[in-house]
PDB file of N, H, CA, C and O in Angstrom:
ATOM      1  N   UNK A   1     -31.315 -16.546 -46.941  1.00  0.00           N
ATOM      2  CA  UNK A   1     -32.326 -15.377 -47.477  1.00  0.00           C
ATOM      3  C   UNK A   1     -33.191 -15.491 -46.250  1.00  0.00           C
ATOM      4  O   UNK A   1     -32.920 -16.549 -45.681  1.00  0.00           O
ATOM      5  N   UNK A   2     -34.293 -14.693 -45.511  1.00  0.00           N
ATOM      6  H   UNK A   2     -34.513 -13.834 -45.973  1.00  0.00           H
ATOM      7  CA  UNK A   2     -34.985 -14.717 -44.639  1.00  0.00           C
ATOM      8  C   UNK A   2     -36.163 -14.369 -45.893  1.00  0.00           C
ATOM      9  O   UNK A   2     -36.028 -13.436 -46.684  1.00  0.00           O
ATOM     10  N   UNK A   3     -37.288 -15.290 -45.888  1.00  0.00           N
ATOM     11  H   UNK A   3     -37.397 -16.048 -45.246  1.00  0.00           H
ATOM     12  CA  UNK A   3     -38.437 -14.343 -46.653  1.00  0.00           C
ATOM     13  C   UNK A   3     -39.244 -13.410 -45.710  1.00  0.00           C
ATOM     14  O   UNK A   3     -38.990 -13.284 -44.512  1.00  0.00           O
ATOM     15  N   UNK A   4     -40.316 -12.722 -46.419  1.00  0.00           N
ATOM     16  H   UNK A   4     -40.522 -12.825 -47.392  1.00  0.00           H
ATOM     17  CA  UNK A   4     -41.165 -11.918 -45.406  1.00  0.00           C
ATOM     18  C   UNK A   4     -42.557 -11.985 -45.919  1.00  0.00           C
ATOM     19  O   UNK A   4     -42.866 -11.784 -47.094  1.00  0.00           O
ATOM     20  N   UNK A   5     -43.102 -12.181 -45.279  1.00  0.00           N
ATOM     21  H   UNK A   5     -42.851 -12.345 -44.325  1.00  0.00           H
ATOM     22  CA  UNK A   5     -45.005 -12.216 -45.530  1.00  0.00           C
ATOM     23  C   UNK A   5     -45.046 -11.484 -46.377  1.00  0.00           C
ATOM     24  O   UNK A   5     -43.936 -11.038 -46.088  1.00  0.00           O
ATOM     25  N   UNK A   6     -45.358 -10.831 -47.327  1.00  0.00           N
ATOM     26  H   UNK A   6     -46.260 -11.194 -47.561  1.00  0.00           H
ATOM     27  CA  UNK A   6     -46.092  -9.838 -48.380  1.00  0.00           C
ATOM     28  C   UNK A   6     -47.364  -9.318 -47.239  1.00  0.00           C
ATOM     29  O   UNK A   6     -47.936  -8.304 -47.642  1.00  0.00           O
ATOM     30  N   UNK A   7     -47.622  -9.583 -46.573  1.00  0.00           N
ATOM     31  H   UNK A   7     -47.158 -10.406 -46.246  1.00  0.00           H
ATOM     32  CA  UNK A   7     -48.996  -9.026 -45.761  1.00  0.00           C
ATOM     33  C   UNK A   7     -48.128  -8.177 -44.613  1.00  0.00           C
ATOM     34  O   UNK A   7     -48.640  -7.437 -43.772  1.00  0.00           O
ATOM     35  N   UNK A   8     -46.991  -8.393 -44.733  1.00  0.00           N
ATOM     36  H   UNK A   8     -46.575  -8.994 -45.416  1.00  0.00           H
ATOM     37  CA  UNK A   8     -46.826  -7.755 -43.520  1.00  0.00           C
ATOM     38  C   UNK A   8     -45.355  -6.937 -43.901  1.00  0.00           C
ATOM     39  O   UNK A   8     -44.977  -6.422 -42.848  1.00  0.00           O
ATOM     40  N   UNK A   9     -44.446  -6.645 -44.940  1.00  0.00           N
ATOM     41  H   UNK A   9     -44.753  -7.063 -45.795  1.00  0.00           H
ATOM     42  CA  UNK A   9     -43.536  -6.328 -45.615  1.00  0.00           C
ATOM     43  C   UNK A   9     -44.181  -6.083 -46.863  1.00  0.00           C
ATOM     44  O   UNK A   9     -45.197  -6.624 -47.299  1.00  0.00           O
ATOM     45  N   UNK A  10     -43.337  -5.036 -47.481  1.00  0.00           N
ATOM     46  H   UNK A  10     -42.512  -4.596 -47.126  1.00  0.00           H
ATOM     47  CA  UNK A  10     -42.989  -4.609 -48.991  1.00  0.00           C
ATOM     48  C   UNK A  10     -41.610  -5.312 -49.398  1.00  0.00           C
ATOM     49  O   UNK A  10     -41.007  -5.079 -50.446  1.00  0.00           O
ATOM     50  N   UNK A  11     -41.236  -6.141 -48.481  1.00  0.00           N
ATOM     51  H   UNK A  11     -41.726  -6.330 -47.630  1.00  0.00           H
ATOM     52  CA  UNK A  11     -39.688  -6.444 -49.018  1.00  0.00           C
ATOM     53  C   UNK A  11     -40.102  -7.706 -49.047  1.00  0.00           C
ATOM     54  O   UNK A  11     -41.007  -8.130 -48.328  1.00  0.00           O
ATOM     55  N   UNK A  12     -39.142  -8.743 -50.309  1.00  0.00           N
ATOM     56  H   UNK A  12     -38.407  -8.400 -50.894  1.00  0.00           H
ATOM     57  CA  UNK A  12     -39.532  -9.921 -50.066  1.00  0.00           C
ATOM     58  C   UNK A  12     -38.483 -10.588 -49.072  1.00  0.00           C
ATOM     59  O   UNK A  12     -38.705 -11.698 -48.590  1.00  0.00           O
ATOM     60  N   UNK A  13     -37.704 -10.098 -48.879  1.00  0.00           N
ATOM     61  H   UNK A  13     -37.524  -9.196 -49.271  1.00  0.00           H
ATOM     62  CA  UNK A  13     -36.674 -10.992 -47.686  1.00  0.00           C
ATOM     63  C   UNK A  13     -36.033  -9.851 -46.529  1.00  0.00           C
ATOM     64  O   UNK A  13     -36.138  -8.630 -46.644  1.00  0.00           O
ATOM     65  N   UNK A  14     -35.535 -10.377 -45.705  1.00  0.00           N
ATOM     66  H   UNK A  14     -35.450 -11.369 -45.612  1.00  0.00           H
ATOM     67  CA  UNK A  14     -34.836  -9.226 -44.195  1.00  0.00           C
ATOM     68  C   UNK A  14     -33.414  -8.820 -45.490  1.00  0.00           C
ATOM     69  O   UNK A  14     -33.638  -7.873 -46.243  1.00  0.00           O
ATOM     70  N   UNK A  15     -32.572  -9.291 -45.582  1.00  0.00           N
ATOM     71  H   UNK A  15     -32.390 -10.061 -44.970  1.00  0.00           H
ATOM     72  CA  UNK A  15     -31.558  -8.845 -46.584  1.00  0.00           C
ATOM     73  C   UNK A  15     -32.223  -7.305 -47.531  1.00  0.00           C
ATOM     74  O   UNK A  15     -31.521  -6.297 -47.616  1.00  0.00           O
ATOM     75  N   UNK A  16     -33.334  -7.358 -48.030  1.00  0.00           N
ATOM     76  H   UNK A  16     -33.905  -8.177 -47.962  1.00  0.00           H
ATOM     77  CA  UNK A  16     -33.562  -6.404 -48.771  1.00  0.00           C
ATOM     78  C   UNK A  16     -34.373  -5.053 -48.253  1.00  0.00           C
ATOM     79  O   UNK A  16     -34.635  -3.952 -48.737  1.00  0.00           O
ATOM     80  N   UNK A  17     -34.634  -5.764 -46.963  1.00  0.00           N
ATOM     81  H   UNK A  17     -34.421  -6.659 -46.570  1.00  0.00           H
ATOM     82  CA  UNK A  17     -35.020  -4.408 -46.114  1.00  0.00           C
ATOM     83  C   UNK A  17     -34.330  -3.583 -45.524  1.00  0.00           C
ATOM     84  O   UNK A  17     -34.522  -2.419 -45.176  1.00  0.00           O
ATOM     85  N   UNK A  18     -33.393  -4.371 -45.426  1.00  0.00           N
ATOM     86  H   UNK A  18     -33.237  -5.317 -45.709  1.00  0.00           H
ATOM     87  CA  UNK A  18     -32.385  -4.258 -44.320  1.00  0.00           C
ATOM     88  C   UNK A  18     -31.376  -3.333 -45.597  1.00  0.00           C
ATOM     89  O   UNK A  18     -30.846  -2.314 -45.154  1.00  0.00           O
ATOM     90  N   UNK A  19     -31.138  -3.625 -46.968  1.00  0.00           N
ATOM     91  H   UNK A  19     -31.569  -4.453 -47.328  1.00  0.00           H
ATOM     92  CA  UNK A  19     -30.398  -2.966 -47.569  1.00  0.00           C
ATOM     93  C   UNK A  19     -31.038  -1.676 -47.866  1.00  0.00           C
ATOM     94  O   UNK A  19     -30.418  -0.616 -47.786  1.00  0.00           O
ATOM     95  N   UNK A  20     -31.933  -1.736 -48.114  1.00  0.00           N
ATOM     96  H   UNK A  20     -32.436  -2.597 -48.179  1.00  0.00           H
ATOM     97  CA  UNK A  20     -33.108  -0.191 -48.413  1.00  0.00           C
ATOM     98  C   UNK A  20     -33.119   0.653 -47.574  1.00  0.00           C
ATOM     99  O   UNK A  20     -33.287   1.848 -47.818  1.00  0.00           O
ATOM    100  N   UNK A  21     -32.900   0.054 -46.183  1.00  0.00           N
ATOM    101  H   UNK A  21     -32.764  -0.917 -45.985  1.00  0.00           H
ATOM    102  CA  UNK A  21     -32.895   1.145 -44.780  1.00  0.00           C
ATOM    103  C   UNK A  21     -31.493   1.820 -44.805  1.00  0.00           C
ATOM    104  O   UNK A  21     -31.417   2.927 -44.270  1.00  0.00           O
ATOM    105  N   UNK A  22     -30.255   1.227 -45.422  1.00  0.00           N
ATOM    106  H   UNK A  22     -30.316   0.328 -45.856  1.00  0.00           H
ATOM    107  CA  UNK A  22     -29.071   1.568 -45.260  1.00  0.00           C
ATOM    108  C   UNK A  22     -29.205   2.569 -46.429  1.00  0.00           C
ATOM    109  O   UNK A  22     -28.439   3.481 -46.117  1.00  0.00           O
ATOM    110  N   UNK A  23     -29.737   2.851 -47.525  1.00  0.00           N
ATOM    111  H   UNK A  23     -30.358   2.110 -47.778  1.00  0.00           H
ATOM    112  CA  UNK A  23     -30.105   3.481 -48.906  1.00  0.00           C
ATOM    113  C   UNK A  23     -30.759   4.626 -48.555  1.00  0.00           C
ATOM    114  O   UNK A  23     -30.290   5.739 -48.795  1.00  0.00           O
ATOM    115  N   UNK A  24     -31.914   4.428 -47.950  1.00  0.00           N
ATOM    116  H   UNK A  24     -32.296   3.524 -47.756  1.00  0.00           H
ATOM    117  CA  UNK A  24     -32.663   5.564 -47.411  1.00  0.00           C
ATOM    118  C   UNK A  24     -31.772   6.440 -46.567  1.00  0.00           C
ATOM    119  O   UNK A  24     -31.394   7.566 -46.891  1.00  0.00           O
ATOM    120  N   UNK A  25     -31.388   5.620 -45.124  1.00  0.00           N
ATOM    121  H   UNK A  25     -31.695   4.705 -44.861  1.00  0.00           H
ATOM    122  CA  UNK A  25     -30.739   6.703 -44.246  1.00  0.00           C
ATOM    123  C   UNK A  25     -29.697   7.320 -44.471  1.00  0.00           C
ATOM    124  O   UNK A  25     -29.414   8.354 -43.865  1.00  0.00           O
ATOM    125  N   UNK A  26     -28.909   6.760 -45.433  1.00  0.00           N
ATOM    126  H   UNK A  26     -29.140   5.920 -45.925  1.00  0.00           H
ATOM    127  CA  UNK A  26     -27.958   7.347 -46.550  1.00  0.00           C
ATOM    128  C   UNK A  26     -28.078   8.247 -47.114  1.00  0.00           C
ATOM    129  O   UNK A  26     -27.088   8.968 -47.238  1.00  0.00           O
ATOM    130  N   UNK A  27     -29.168   8.586 -47.640  1.00  0.00           N
ATOM    131  H   UNK A  27     -29.972   8.001 -47.538  1.00  0.00           H
ATOM    132  CA  UNK A  27     -30.550   9.708 -48.585  1.00  0.00           C
ATOM    133  C   UNK A  27     -30.422  10.669 -47.249  1.00  0.00           C
ATOM    134  O   UNK A  27     -29.690  11.651 -47.126  1.00  0.00           O
ATOM    135  N   UNK A  28     -31.169  10.215 -46.459  1.00  0.00           N
ATOM    136  H   UNK A  28     -31.764   9.416 -46.558  1.00  0.00           H
ATOM    137  CA  UNK A  28     -31.454  11.530 -44.896  1.00  0.00           C
ATOM    138  C   UNK A  28     -30.183  12.223 -44.940  1.00  0.00           C
ATOM    139  O   UNK A  28     -29.851  13.299 -45.438  1.00  0.00           O
ATOM    140  N   UNK A  29     -29.488  11.236 -44.221  1.00  0.00           N
ATOM    141  H   UNK A  29     -29.758  10.363 -43.816  1.00  0.00           H
ATOM    142  CA  UNK A  29     -28.178  11.591 -43.735  1.00  0.00           C
ATOM    143  C   UNK A  29     -27.811  12.910 -44.997  1.00  0.00           C
ATOM    144  O   UNK A  29     -28.247  13.980 -44.574  1.00  0.00           O
ATOM    145  N   UNK A  30     -27.361  13.010 -45.925  1.00  0.00           N
ATOM    146  H   UNK A  30     -27.007  12.140 -46.269  1.00  0.00           H
ATOM    147  CA  UNK A  30     -26.825  13.335 -47.216  1.00  0.00           C
ATOM    148  C   UNK A  30     -27.777  14.853 -46.992  1.00  0.00           C
ATOM    149  O   UNK A  30     -27.340  16.002 -47.051  1.00  0.00           O
ATOM    150  N   UNK A  31     -28.912  14.493 -46.776  1.00  0.00           N
ATOM    151  H   UNK A  31     -29.267  13.559 -46.728  1.00  0.00           H
ATOM    152  CA  UNK A  31     -29.890  16.060 -47.456  1.00  0.00           C
ATOM    153  C   UNK A  31     -29.713  16.723 -46.071  1.00  0.00           C
ATOM    154  O   UNK A  31     -29.730  17.952 -46.142  1.00  0.00           O
ATOM    155  N   UNK A  32     -29.491  16.046 -44.412  1.00  0.00           N
ATOM    156  H   UNK A  32     -29.477  15.048 -44.354  1.00  0.00           H
ATOM    157  CA  UNK A  32     -29.407  16.845 -43.651  1.00  0.00           C
ATOM    158  C   UNK A  32     -28.265  17.508 -43.486  1.00  0.00           C
ATOM    159  O   UNK A  32     -28.259  18.512 -42.773  1.00  0.00           O
ATOM    160  N   UNK A  33     -27.036  17.036 -44.154  1.00  0.00           N
ATOM    161  H   UNK A  33     -27.041  16.221 -44.733  1.00  0.00           H
ATOM    162  CA  UNK A  33     -26.128  17.823 -44.425  1.00  0.00           C
ATOM    163  C   UNK A  33     -25.431  18.701 -45.115  1.00  0.00           C
ATOM    164  O   UNK A  33     -24.354  19.292 -45.199  1.00  0.00           O
ATOM    165  N   UNK A  34     -26.808  18.501 -45.721  1.00  0.00           N
ATOM    166  H   UNK A  34     -27.683  18.020 -45.653  1.00  0.00           H
ATOM    167  CA  UNK A  34     -26.469  19.755 -47.374  1.00  0.00           C
ATOM    168  C   UNK A  34     -26.528  20.673 -46.884  1.00  0.00           C
ATOM    169  O   UNK A  34     -27.232  20.727 -45.876  1.00  0.00           O
ATOM    170  N   UNK A  35     -25.695  22.083 -47.426  1.00  0.00           N
ATOM    171  H   UNK A  35     -25.124  22.039 -48.246  1.00  0.00           H
ATOM    172  CA  UNK A  35     -25.285  22.941 -46.969  1.00  0.00           C
ATOM    173  C   UNK A  35     -25.904  24.435 -47.972  1.00  0.00           C
ATOM    174  O   UNK A  35     -25.594  25.618 -47.829  1.00  0.00           O
ATOM    175  N   UNK A  36     -26.862  23.796 -48.976  1.00  0.00           N
ATOM    176  H   UNK A  36     -27.114  22.836 -49.092  1.00  0.00           H
ATOM    177  CA  UNK A  36     -27.020  24.533 -49.642  1.00  0.00           C
ATOM    178  C   UNK A  36     -28.607  25.761 -49.178  1.00  0.00           C
ATOM    179  O   UNK A  36     -29.268  25.334 -48.231  1.00  0.00           O
ATOM    180  N   UNK A  37     -28.899  26.543 -49.539  1.00  0.00           N
ATOM    181  H   UNK A  37     -28.363  26.890 -50.309  1.00  0.00           H
ATOM    182  CA  UNK A  37     -29.643  27.259 -49.099  1.00  0.00           C
ATOM    183  C   UNK A  37     -30.942  26.626 -49.191  1.00  0.00           C
ATOM    184  O   UNK A  37     -30.855  25.816 -50.114  1.00  0.00           O
ATOM    185  N   UNK A  38     -32.436  26.587 -48.546  1.00  0.00           N
ATOM    186  H   UNK A  38     -32.506  27.245 -47.796  1.00  0.00           H
ATOM    187  CA  UNK A  38     -33.177  26.005 -48.263  1.00  0.00           C
ATOM    188  C   UNK A  38     -34.224  27.004 -49.596  1.00  0.00           C
ATOM    189  O   UNK A  38     -33.874  27.953 -50.298  1.00  0.00           O
ATOM    190  N   UNK A  39     -35.256  26.444 -49.527  1.00  0.00           N
ATOM    191  H   UNK A  39     -35.541  25.673 -48.957  1.00  0.00           H
ATOM    192  CA  UNK A  39     -35.838  26.818 -50.871  1.00  0.00           C
ATOM    193  C   UNK A  39     -37.710  27.021 -49.837  1.00  0.00           C
ATOM    194  O   UNK A  39     -38.309  25.994 -49.516  1.00  0.00           O
ATOM    195  N   UNK A  40     -38.199  28.182 -49.557  1.00  0.00           N
ATOM    196  H   UNK A  40     -37.713  29.016 -49.817  1.00  0.00           H
ATOM    197  CA  UNK A  40     -39.585  28.276 -49.049  1.00  0.00           C
ATOM    198  C   UNK A  40     -40.782  27.231 -49.870  1.00  0.00           C
ATOM    199  O   UNK A  40     -40.626  26.890 -51.042  1.00  0.00           O
ATOM    200  N   UNK A  41     -41.571  26.951 -49.313  1.00  0.00           N
ATOM    201  H   UNK A  41     -41.697  27.228 -48.360  1.00  0.00           H
ATOM    202  CA  UNK A  41     -42.371  26.141 -49.626  1.00  0.00           C
ATOM    203  C   UNK A  41     -43.096  26.192 -50.568  1.00  0.00           C
ATOM    204  O   UNK A  41     -43.188  25.355 -51.466  1.00  0.00           O
ATOM    205  N   UNK A  42     -43.735  27.279 -50.437  1.00  0.00           N
ATOM    206  H   UNK A  42     -43.660  27.959 -49.708  1.00  0.00           H
ATOM    207  CA  UNK A  42     -44.423  28.242 -51.989  1.00  0.00           C
ATOM    208  C   UNK A  42     -43.383  28.733 -52.758  1.00  0.00           C
ATOM    209  O   UNK A  42     -43.835  29.409 -53.683  1.00  0.00           O
ATOM    210  N   UNK A  43     -42.594  28.693 -52.756  1.00  0.00           N
ATOM    211  H   UNK A  43     -42.227  28.145 -52.005  1.00  0.00           H
ATOM    212  CA  UNK A  43     -41.353  28.989 -53.918  1.00  0.00           C
ATOM    213  C   UNK A  43     -40.949  27.566 -54.799  1.00  0.00           C
ATOM    214  O   UNK A  43     -40.545  27.446 -55.955  1.00  0.00           O
ATOM    215  N   UNK A  44     -41.184  26.737 -53.937  1.00  0.00           N
ATOM    216  H   UNK A  44     -41.512  26.835 -52.998  1.00  0.00           H
ATOM    217  CA  UNK A  44     -41.242  25.327 -54.782  1.00  0.00           C
ATOM    218  C   UNK A  44     -42.710  24.999 -55.556  1.00  0.00           C
ATOM    219  O   UNK A  44     -42.834  25.010 -56.781  1.00  0.00           O
ATOM    220  N   UNK A  45     -43.489  24.787 -54.871  1.00  0.00           N
ATOM    221  H   UNK A  45     -43.389  24.777 -53.876  1.00  0.00           H
ATOM    222  CA  UNK A  45     -44.278  24.704 -55.196  1.00  0.00           C
ATOM    223  C   UNK A  45     -45.337  25.916 -56.389  1.00  0.00           C
ATOM    224  O   UNK A  45     -46.401  25.610 -56.927  1.00  0.00           O
ATOM    225  N   UNK A  46     -44.863  26.787 -56.467  1.00  0.00           N
ATOM    226  H   UNK A  46     -43.998  27.035 -56.030  1.00  0.00           H
ATOM    227  CA  UNK A  46     -44.978  27.843 -57.404  1.00  0.00           C
ATOM    228  C   UNK A  46     -43.982  26.820 -58.681  1.00  0.00           C
ATOM    229  O   UNK A  46     -44.351  26.098 -59.608  1.00  0.00           O
ATOM    230  N   UNK A  47     -43.287  27.016 -58.414  1.00  0.00           N
ATOM    231  H   UNK A  47     -42.987  27.602 -57.661  1.00  0.00           H
ATOM    232  CA  UNK A  47     -42.174  26.467 -59.657  1.00  0.00           C
ATOM    233  C   UNK A  47     -42.691  24.823 -59.922  1.00  0.00           C
ATOM    234  O   UNK A  47     -42.605  24.514 -61.110  1.00  0.00           O
ATOM    235  N   UNK A  48     -43.058  24.048 -59.284  1.00  0.00           N
ATOM    236  H   UNK A  48     -43.128  24.300 -58.319  1.00  0.00           H
ATOM    237  CA  UNK A  48     -43.569  23.299 -59.631  1.00  0.00           C
ATOM    238  C   UNK A  48     -45.038  23.177 -60.672  1.00  0.00           C
ATOM    239  O   UNK A  48     -45.103  22.389 -61.615  1.00  0.00           O
ATOM    240  N   UNK A  49     -46.297  24.242 -60.223  1.00  0.00           N
ATOM    241  H   UNK A  49     -46.244  24.882 -59.456  1.00  0.00           H
ATOM    242  CA  UNK A  49     -46.837  24.329 -60.629  1.00  0.00           C
ATOM    243  C   UNK A  49     -47.207  25.078 -62.129  1.00  0.00           C
ATOM    244  O   UNK A  49     -48.246  25.095 -62.789  1.00  0.00           O
ATOM    245  N   UNK A  50     -45.946  25.648 -62.333  1.00  0.00           N
ATOM    246  H   UNK A  50     -45.102  25.634 -61.797  1.00  0.00           H
ATOM    247  CA  UNK A  50     -45.706  26.269 -64.088  1.00  0.00           C
ATOM    248  C   UNK A  50     -45.097  24.969 -64.459  1.00  0.00           C
ATOM    249  O   UNK A  50     -45.377  24.983 -65.658  1.00  0.00           O
ATOM    250  N   UNK A  51     -44.461  23.856 -64.275  1.00  0.00           N
ATOM    251  H   UNK A  51     -44.234  23.844 -63.301  1.00  0.00           H
ATOM    252  CA  UNK A  51     -43.807  23.204 -64.673  1.00  0.00           C
ATOM    253  C   UNK A  51     -44.661  22.222 -65.359  1.00  0.00           C
ATOM    254  O   UNK A  51     -44.390  21.683 -66.431  1.00  0.00           O
ATOM    255  N   UNK A  52     -46.129  21.965 -64.370  1.00  0.00           N
ATOM    256  H   UNK A  52     -46.349  22.403 -63.499  1.00  0.00           H
ATOM    257  CA  UNK A  52     -47.139  21.461 -64.400  1.00  0.00           C
ATOM    258  C   UNK A  52     -48.138  21.762 -66.134  1.00  0.00           C
ATOM    259  O   UNK A  52     -48.286  21.125 -67.177  1.00  0.00           O
ATOM    260  N   UNK A  53     -48.658  23.231 -65.523  1.00  0.00           N
ATOM    261  H   UNK A  53     -48.538  23.748 -64.675  1.00  0.00           H
ATOM    262  CA  UNK A  53     -48.829  23.837 -66.355  1.00  0.00           C
ATOM    263  C   UNK A  53     -48.435  23.973 -68.242  1.00  0.00           C
ATOM    264  O   UNK A  53     -49.244  23.899 -69.166  1.00  0.00           O
ATOM    265  N   UNK A  54     -46.918  24.189 -68.320  1.00  0.00           N
ATOM    266  H   UNK A  54     -46.260  24.249 -67.569  1.00  0.00           H
ATOM    267  CA  UNK A  54     -46.294  23.513 -69.392  1.00  0.00           C
ATOM    268  C   UNK A  54     -46.393  22.594 -69.433  1.00  0.00           C
ATOM    269  O   UNK A  54     -47.104  22.582 -70.438  1.00  0.00           O
ATOM    270  N   UNK A  55     -46.288  21.552 -69.172  1.00  0.00           N
ATOM    271  H   UNK A  55     -45.710  21.561 -68.355  1.00  0.00           H
ATOM    272  CA  UNK A  55     -46.570  20.055 -69.806  1.00  0.00           C
ATOM    273  C   UNK A  55     -47.789  20.016 -70.202  1.00  0.00           C
ATOM    274  O   UNK A  55     -48.087  19.639 -71.336  1.00  0.00           O
ATOM    275  N   UNK A  56     -48.737  20.435 -69.238  1.00  0.00           N
ATOM    276  H   UNK A  56     -48.495  20.741 -68.317  1.00  0.00           H
ATOM    277  CA  UNK A  56     -50.218  20.380 -70.119  1.00  0.00           C
ATOM    278  C   UNK A  56     -50.789  21.066 -71.601  1.00  0.00           C
ATOM    279  O   UNK A  56     -51.740  20.657 -72.267  1.00  0.00           O
ATOM    280  N   UNK A  57     -49.989  22.119 -71.860  1.00  0.00           N
ATOM    281  H   UNK A  57     -49.217  22.452 -71.318  1.00  0.00           H
ATOM    282  CA  UNK A  57     -50.055  22.742 -72.586  1.00  0.00           C
ATOM    283  C   UNK A  57     -49.219  22.269 -73.456  1.00  0.00           C
ATOM    284  O   UNK A  57     -48.886  23.263 -74.100  1.00  0.00           O
ATOM    285  N   UNK A  58     -48.632  21.300 -73.909  1.00  0.00           N
ATOM    286  H   UNK A  58     -48.903  20.492 -73.386  1.00  0.00           H
ATOM    287  CA  UNK A  58     -47.539  20.925 -74.873  1.00  0.00           C
ATOM    288  C   UNK A  58     -48.373  19.896 -75.632  1.00  0.00           C
ATOM    289  O   UNK A  58     -49.136  19.235 -74.928  1.00  0.00           O
ATOM    290  N   UNK A  59     -48.364  19.606 -77.120  1.00  0.00           N
ATOM    291  H   UNK A  59     -47.744  20.143 -77.692  1.00  0.00           H
ATOM    292  CA  UNK A  59     -49.282  18.898 -77.653  1.00  0.00           C
ATOM    293  C   UNK A  59     -48.896  17.583 -77.514  1.00  0.00           C
ATOM    294  O   UNK A  59     -47.689  17.353 -77.442  1.00  0.00           O
ATOM    295  N   UNK A  60     -49.636  16.732 -77.467  1.00  0.00           N
ATOM    296  H   UNK A  60     -50.616  16.918 -77.526  1.00  0.00           H
ATOM    297  CA  UNK A  60     -49.541  15.072 -77.538  1.00  0.00           C
ATOM    298  C   UNK A  60     -48.489  14.509 -77.882  1.00  0.00           C
ATOM    299  O   UNK A  60     -48.434  13.280 -77.930  1.00  0.00           O
TER     300      UNK A  60
END
């Protein structure tokens, strides 16, 4: 296992960095291949704002 300098990498070793890279690339490829209809940015932001407002109104 090749240790990485924490000042240069957020990963502890090259193996962990490579594993993350594979995972991330698979997620991106899955997202690109997704055939579901896309949502407009404004719609997503409005839905998220409604979720945030509802959460802020809930009693603690």
